[in-house]
N, C-alpha and C positions, 0 to 999 in steps of 0.2 A: 495920337501922335507918337507916343512911346512905342506902340506896336509897329508902326510904320518904320521907325528907326531901327527897331530890333529886327524886323523883316529885311530891311536893307543891309544891315550888318551881316545877317545870316547869308543872304545872297552873295555878298562880296566874299565871304569866307568860302563858300562853295564854288564860286567862279574864279577865285584866285589861281588855282592850279592851271586852269584853262588859259587865263591871261598870261601866266608865266610861260606856258608852252608857246603861246602865240608870239612871244618876244624872240623865239628862236627861228632862224631862217630854215627853209626846207633842207638846205645843205647841212646845217647843224643837226637837224633832226635825223637826217640820213646817216650822218657820221655817228651819232649816238646809237642808232639802231645797229650799225655794224660793230660797235664796241661792246655790246651787251655781254657781260660775263667773260670778257676777254683778258688774257694776260699776254703782254708783248715783251719778249726778251730781245735785247739788242746785243750782238756779239761783235767783238773786234778780233781781227786776225793779223798777226805779225807777218809781213810779206816774206821775210828771210827765213824765219824758223817755222813758219806756219802754225805757231802757237796761237791758240784761241782762248779768249777770256770774256767773261760776261761784263758788259758795260753798263746796262741799265735795264730795269724791269718796270713796267707800268701795269697796274691792275685796275680793271674797270668793274663796276658793279652791274646789277641786273637792269639798270636804267642807262647804261653806257657812259657813266660819269667816272672819271679817274679818281679812285679812292686811295691809291698808294703809288708812290714813285720812289725807286731806289736807284742810286748811282753807285757803281763799284769802281775800284781801282785794282791794281794787281794784288794788293795786300788784303782786299776785302771791301766792305761797305765804306763808302765815303760819307754819304748822307742818305736820309730817308725822310719823306714827307707823307703824312696821312691827311686826308681831307674828309670833312663831314659836310653834308648838304642839308638844306632846309627842305622838308617834305612838301611844303606848300609852293615855294618859289622855285625850287630846284637849284638855287644858287649856293655857292660855298659859304658856310657860316664859320668854319673853323679849320685851321691847318696847324698841324704840329710838326715841327722840324726836329729831326734827331741827328746826332753826330755819328762819327765812325764807330763809336762804342754803343750805339743804339740807345743813347740817353737823350731825353728831350733837351733842346737848347733854346727853342723859341716857340711860342704859341701865338698864332694870329687869329683874331676874330674879326668878322666883317659885318658891316651894315650896308644895305643896298637901297637905292632910290626906287621909286615906283616904276620908273621907266627901264629898270634893269641895269643901270649904271652903278658903279661902286660909290658909296657915300663916305664910309669911314673904315679904317683898318686900325684895330687895337692890337698893340704888341705887348705880350706878357713874357716875363721870365718863367722858367720852369716851375718856380715856387708859387706862381699865380699872381705875382706883383706886376701891375701895369707899369711899363717904363716909357711908352710913347704912343701917340695917336696920330695917324696920318689922315688928313681930310682931303677928299678929292673935289676939285672944282672944274667944271666943264665950261669952257668959253668958246662959243662958235662965232666966227667972223664971216662976213659976206665978201671977202676978197676974192 
């Protein structure tokens, strides 16, 4: 019996990445494929002076997931967010938000339900102290 349970546990670990990928729609998979190793820069242009400035940068990893996003103002960086993903599920497990001086201001860690929906969000201060927990509840109605 123990061997059967061990075998089932091993199979579930090996098949988890496939199950996580199956939660993505074909459109989402195609979008990720297009974003592999991509950096997108958004530029603004003043209509009168034709002055151009950088508005936002998004950096994607080799799997097409956004790992960094930076927003700029005319004076420089407004904020920056970095994301880390779970290797098995492909879901975001941690986000770190930085201020205009590139110092961490908030750390968010996530837990996910088996169906791919967000279960909990833990919010931490830069020193690692937990200051709030957000729990997600999904209610479907037949209306």
